[in-house]
C-alpha positions, 0 to 999 in steps of 0.5 A, spaced: 426 417 539 423 420 533 422 427 535 429 428 537 431 425 530 427 431 527 429 435 531 435 438 528 430 439 521 426 443 525 431 447 528 436 449 521 428 450 518 428 458 520 434 459 519 434 457 512 429 461 511 431 468 513 435 467 505 431 474 503 436 479 503 442 474 499 447 473 505 452 470 505 451 466 512 444 467 513 444 463 520 449 468 523 443 473 521 437 470 522 441 468 529 442 475 530 435 477 529 432 471 535 437 473 540 437 481 540 434 483 534 439 487 531 440 486 524 447 489 520 443 490 514 437 494 516 442 498 519 442 506 516 450 507 518 451 501 512 447 504 506 451 511 506 449 512 499 442 512 500 443 520 502 448 525 498 453 527 500 452 535 503 455 540 499 462 543 500 461 550 503 464 556 499 471 557 499 473 552 504 479 549 503 482 543 509 486 544 514 493 543 513 493 544 506 500 544 502 499 547 495 507 544 494 508 538 498 514 536 495 517 544 496 516 543 504 518 536 504 525 538 500 526 544 505 525 540 510 530 534 508 535 540 506 535 543 513 537 536 516 544 535 519 548 531 513 549 526 518 542 525 520 540 526 513 544 520 509 542 516 515 534 519 514 535 517 506 538 509 507 533 508 512 527 511 507 529 508 502 531 501 505 523 500 507 519 503 502 524 501 496 529 497 497 524 489 498 522 491 489 529 496 487 533 491 491 539 493 496 543 497 489 536 499 485 537 493 480 532 490 482 535 484 484 530 482 488 526 476 489 519 481 488 524 485 482 526 480 478 518 477 478 516 484 474 516 482 466 518 487 464 523 489 469 523 495 473 527 500 470 534 500 474 535 506 478 542 506 477 543 507 469 543 515 466 536 514 464 533 514 470 538 518 473 536 524 469 530 525 471 527 531 475 527 529 482 519 532 481 517 526 477 521 521 481 516 524 486 510 524 483 512 516 480 513 515 487 507 518 491 502 517 485 505 510 482 505 508 475 502 502 470 507 498 474 508 501 482 503 502 486 501 508 489 505 511 496 502 517 498 498 513 503 504 510 506 510 514 505 510 521 506 512 527 503 519 527 506 521 520 506 520 520 499 524 526 498 529 522 502 528 516 498 529 519 492 536 523 494 537 516 496 537 514 489 541 519 487 548 516 490 546 509 487 550 511 480 554 507 479 553 502 485 555 494 484 550 490 482 549 483 486 544 478 486 540 477 492 543 470 495 551 469 492 552 463 489 553 456 493 559 454 488 562 457 481 564 450 479 563 447 473 558 441 473 561 434 471 
């Protein structure tokens, strides 16, 4: 009976003693070492910083490098059929922009209204006057309040979304949730 009471202590003692590498969960490390001898912390692949990166060969260029992705995307969008282009513009804006900027570009969404200071209204003349390349750079590379979308949006989708922003000039401002009642409260 006395041995069974101390058995958990004998089992846990080696696990607690394996805290030598600053692990967050030392029992897992001890169990891996006990059962198959594999320890992630001792694997070379986890520490690539230990060996310097090889030098890039002189004259090397990425395989699909595009010097002006905006111009290439603009040419692809302009080559689309008008009906297909309009559908793609609306879809690109809806998918990547409307959750913050709203369906009409007035920021009347839960996310858009949570920003302080407010996001720029895409319908206003100041935003509409910006060059397409400036808007493309803001969309792809971000700003102090906008996340960069270059790893999410293709250049063609970015140009399509910008083209849809151009159609928002003068669009009405509508609240996200319409009021249930406009009667005054007594």
